[in-house]
N, C-alpha and C positions, 0 to 999 in steps of 0.2 A: 795902439794896442798896449795893454799893461798886464802885469802879472796879477792873478787873483789875490795873492798875498799882500799886495799893495793897497787893497780896497778897504782894509780895516774890518774884515769879516770875522765872525766868531769862529772858534776852533771846530765846532761841529760842522759848519758849512765848508770850511777849508778841507776838513777830512772827507766830506762827501764829494767835493769837487776833485780832490786827489784820487779818490776811489773811482770816480767816473773817468779819470785819465786825462782831464783837460789841463792845459798848461797856461795858455794866455787867453785873454778875452778877445772875442771877435769885435769888429768895429762898433756894431750896435750895442754890444754888452759894455764896451769900454765907455761909451757916452751915456748910456741909460742908467747903469747900476749906481753910480755916484749920486745922480739926481734923485733916483727913487729911494735910496737910503735916507735922504734928507726929508722924505715925505712929499716931494713935489709931484704934481700931476705931469704926466709925460705923454706926448703924441709921438709915436715912433713910426717913421715911414721905412718899412723894411719888408723884404720878400720872405716867403717861406724858405727855411733852410739856412738862415743867416745867424741862427743862435738866439732868436728873440725869446724863446721860452725861458731860457736861463736868464735873459736880460731882465725879464719881469719877475721870474720865479725866485732868483737868489735874493734880491732885496725884500720881496714880499715875505719869504720864509724867515729872513733875518729879523724882520720887524714883528713877527707874530710871537706872542708870549705862550709858551707851552703849558703853563699852569692852568690856563682857562680853556676848558674843552668845549668850545662852542664854535660856530662857523664864523671865522674872522676874515675870510677872503673868498670871493667868487671869481671864476674865470669863465667868460661866455664865449663859446666857439660856434661856428656855423654848422659843423658836421660832427657826427658821432665818432668818426675815425680820428679827427683832430682832438676831440675831447679825451679819448682814450690815450692818445699819444702824449698830450700835455700832462695828463694826470700821472702817467708812468714816469715822466721826467721829473715832475715835481716831487714824487715820492722818493726818487733817487737823491734829489737835492736835500730833502728834509729827513733822510733816513737816520742820521745821527743826532738830530735835534728832537726827534719824536713828533714831527709834523706830518700828519696824514692827509692825503688828497683822495677824493672819491669822484670818479666820472659818473655823470648823470645824463642819460640820453634816451631818446625815443627808440623803440624797437626792443628794449630790454624790459623784462618783467618788472613792473613798478613796485610790486610787493617785495621783490628781492632787493630793490634799491632802498626801500623803507627799512628793511632789516639791516642793511649795511649802514644806514644813517644812525642807527642806534649805537654804533661804535664811536660816534662823536668825532668825525673828521673835522679838521680845522679849515680845510680848503675844499670847495665844491667846484668842479669843472663840468660845465653842462651846456647843452644846446638850449636855445631860448624856449622852445615849446615845452620840453620836459621840465625845465625849471619852473615855468608857469604852472604846470600841473601840480608840482609839489607845493608851490606857494598856496594854491587854492585848497589843497588838502591839509595845510598847516604842518606838513612833515618837514618843510624847510622854512626856517625863520631867519630873516636877514637883518634883524634889529641891532645885532652886534658886529655887523660886517664893517671892517676898517679899510679894506682895499678891494677895488673892482678893476678887473682887466677885461677889455674888449679885444679879443684876438681875431685877426682877419676881419676887421670891421666892414671893409668895403664889400666882402663876400656876403656878410650877414645882411647888409642893406640891399644888395642886389637880389637876395633870396626872399625879400619881403618881411624881414624880422624887425622893422623899425618900431612898430607899436609894441611888440613884445619887449624889446630892449628898453623902451621908455617906461613901460609898466614895471619892469624889474628894477630899474634905477630909481624909480619913484618910491620903492619900498626900502631902499637902502638909506641909512643915515646920511644927511647932507655933509656932515663932518667926516669925510673919508678921503682916501687917496684914489684917484682914477687914472688908469693907464690905458691908452688906446693904441693899437698897432694895426697898420693898414699898408698894403702894397701901393695903393694909389690914394690921392687926397682929393676926391671930388667934393663939390659944394655941400652935398648932404652930410659928409663926414665932418666937415668944418662946422656946419650948423649944429650937429649933435654934440661936438666938443664944446661949442660956445654955450650950449644949454646946460650941460652936466659936468663941466670941468672948470677948475679955478686956475686962471693964469697958467695954462699948461706950457711946458717947454717943448719945442719941436726939435726932434732928433731925426735927421735925414741922412741916409747913406748914399754916397755917390761912388760908383764903381768905375775903375779905369777901363779903357777899352783894350781889346786884344792887341798885343804887340809882338806876336811870335809867328810871323808868316812862314818861316822855314820849318815849322813843326806840323807834321801830319797828325790829325786828331781823329780818333775813333772811340767808339764805346761798344761794349759787349753787355747785353742784358743777361743776367745770370741770377739764379737763386742764391741766397746768402750761404747756404750749406755747400754750394758748388764752387765758391770763389777760389779757394786755395788750389783745388785741382786744375781749374781753368788757368790760374796764374802760372802754375808749373808747366802746363801744356804750351802756353805762349812763350815761356822762357826757353823751352826745348825747340819750338818752331823757329823763333827769331834769333836765339843765341846772341843776346846783346853783349857788346864788349864791356860797357859800363852802364848800369841801370840803377835808377832810384825808384823804390816802391814806397809810395806815401800811404800812411795809415793815420787814422784819426786820433788815437790815444796812445799814451806811453805803454800801457799794458799790452795793447794790440801789437805794437812794434816788437816787444820782447817775444811774444808768442809766435809772431810771424817769422822773424829771422831764425829762431830756434828750429821751427818746423822746416824751413828751407834748408838749414844746415843739415838736418837729419836726412833730407832727401838728396844730399850730396852737392847742393849749390854752395858756391863760395859767397856767403852772405854775412853781414854784420848789421847791428841796429844802432841808432843814435836818437836820443831824446833828451829832454831837459833835466832828467834825474841823474845823468851820467856825470862823473867828475870831469873836470877840465882835462886831466891827464888821460883819462879813458877816451874822451872825445877826440883828443889829438891823435891818439893811437889809431882809432877807427878811421879818421879822415886820412891819415898817412897811408894806411893799408889801401884805402879806396883810390886815392890819387895815384899811387904807385901801381895799381892794377892787381895787387895781391888779393883784394876783395872785388868781386865782379858786381855784387848787388848790395846797395845800401838801402836799408829799410829805415824810414825816418818819419817823424811828425813834422808838421808845417813849421813849428817853432825852431826845431833843431836844424832844419834845412834853410832857414832864412839867412840870406847873406852869403850862402855858399857860392863860390865862383870856381867851379871845377870844369875844366875843359875835357871834351871827349865823351860826355854823357850822351849815349845814343838813344836810350829809351827811358821814358817815364811811365810808370804804371800807377794809376790811382786805385789802390786796393779798396779804399773807402772814398766815396765821392766827397769833395770838400764841402764845408758848411756854407760857404758863401762864394759867389762868382769871382771875387778878387783873389780868394785862395786858389781857385782853379788857374787863374792867370799866373799867379806866383809859381805854382807847381810846374806847369808845363814849360815855363820859361827857363827851367833848369837844363833843357836840351834845345837843339836847333840854334846853337850860338856860333858866333864868328863865321857866319855865312854857310855853316854846315847844316845839313838836314837832320831832323830828329823825328821821333815817333812818340806820341802820347796816347795811351789807351786807358780808359776808365771803365771799371767794373760797376755796373749799375743794376740794382735790384728792381723788380717791377714797380714797387711803391715809390722809387726814387726817380722815375722817368719824368714826372712833372718838374722836379728840381733841376734835372738835366736840361729841360726846355728853357727854364729860367736862365741858366748859364748861357745857353745859345743866344737868347735874346740880348742879354747884356753884352756878350762877346761879339754879337753881330756876325756870327759864323756858324755854319751848319757842322755839327759833329756827326760823322758818318757811322752808321751802325754796321758792325761786323758780325758774322755768324759765330756761334760758339765753336771753338776749335775742338776737334775730335782727337781721340787717341791715335787714329791713323794719321791725322795731320802732324801730330807730334813725332810719330815714328818717321814720317817722310822728312820732317825737318832734321831729325838726327841723321838720316841717310845722306841728306844734302851736305850737312856739316862734315860728315866723314869723308865724302868725296872731295870736298874743298881741301881738307887737310892732306889727303893723298896727293892731290895735284900740287899743293904748295910744297910738300916734301919732295916731289919729283923735280920741281924747279930748283931746289937747293942743291941737287946733283951730288949729294954726299951719301951714295948708296953702294959704294964699292964692296964693303965688307958683307953686304947682304946678297951679292950677285951669286955666290956659290950656292947658298941655300935656295935661291930662286931657280937656278938651273936644275938642282936635284928635284925640286917640286914639279918642274915642267916635264921631267921624265915620268912622273906618276899620273899626269893629267894635262888637259889642254889649258891654255892661258885664261880663257873666259871662265871656265869652271873654277880654276884656282883663285882668280880675282873675286868671283862671287862668294866663294867660301871665306876669303879674307874679310870682305865687307860684312858678311853675316857675323863673323867672329867679333869684329870691333864695333859694330853698330848694335847698341843695346836698345831693346824696346822700352819706351818710357814706363816708369813705375806707375802702377795704378792703385797702390795701397790706399784704402779709403781714409779720409780725414774728416772728422766732424767739426764744423765751424759754424757757430751762431754769432749774431751781432754782439760785439763786446764780450764774447765768452771765450774761454781758453781753447786752443787747438789741442785736440786729443788724438794722438797718433795710435791707431789700433794695432799696428804691427810694424816691425822694424823696416826702415827704408834702406834700399841698397845704394851703394855709391854710384854716382854717374860715371860713365866710362871715361869721360875726358877730364875728370877732376882728380887731382893728386893729393890735395890737402883740403881741410875744411876747418872753419873756426869753431871754437867751443865757447859757451857762455862764460863770461868773467875770466877768460884766458887770453892773454895778450900774444900768445904764440900760435902758430899753425902746427897742428899735430898731424902725424901720419894717419892715413886712412886705416880703418880696420881691415884685416885680411879678407880677401874675397873668398866666398864659399866655393868649394869645388863642386 
């Protein structure tokens, strides 16, 4: 892997990549981008979710001249869902350079697409059938196309799009760059590459196998907007001693640890933009147990060797299976057991299945934790604390108070009242969270009953909690 700054990209692309919050290239990006920037044809064997859209999108957009407003690149995808997803990411990559991408797919009003084409996008992302429709209508002309990408080529061939792809490629100038990405490499793919590509470079990703037998692995299927509340409930239920929460981008890390802090959890964040001094302080707090929850990107957590991490939470599912192995390997060390839980949205279930295949291990589904589960977890924690305090046998100065209380009521009722007083029902203040969007807290969060201090952003000290409301 390498840093995007080391690839010689222009400042508009570096700004876009930074805005998206990415720090280092994934394996497929690190191998593909340098070759594609040189104009080489590339065959990439990579699964969905490995960052391949950026692998072809970054060099493609880098090579497009913004002055000429004509179609300079086409990306052919097997489904409308993938066309929309790829176009959205390409628009984010090209936002500061002024490169526009337009998805073209069946099922959408073709007249609407024709009107959108009048805005002169430089990149078309489309399904084969609808691209052919526009070519017949002369609403899309491919005479000036310089780059062609076939995304998930094996899926397109299995869906019977071979002739459509051949017809589309025959209309594109022969002097072009062609990139083909496929999860598998059957003979039909290699035949297609031989016919339409020039001395292509083969880039293949090999993923290491699972090496964390001591770690229990679960996933929870959850809507994106529910992720934060579900994470908080799991923290209340499981009460981890030391936990790492992995997030995909630097911005997301900042938002997440700030929101956790506002809810009273002892949390700090770490990512590549922090100074070395600040990183050292954050890690010192975590290793010494002053911070219970470390929110981190993959890059920031690489190489960390911290003993005692009991839980790993994947707030965002990792981009590639190797990233998953790296993350959950932070716990279950030195013969100790660990717990890894991944929050997965419905659209990411397919990517989770890919991780299972590569890891050769079933990741067990867990039901969504409820507010009542969180409350029960807090009750259990309170009982454990009482029993631990009882074992310490340092209660002499409280015996007089206890005897006075016993004159007012029976022991069962008094103990029940004490438990009610010190067990706080988990906070349910709503938080709006969308993918790669800020956490917006709608109302103040109360302090958790068992927290005495909390970290503040850009503050190296632990400040006292705000006074409790009467």
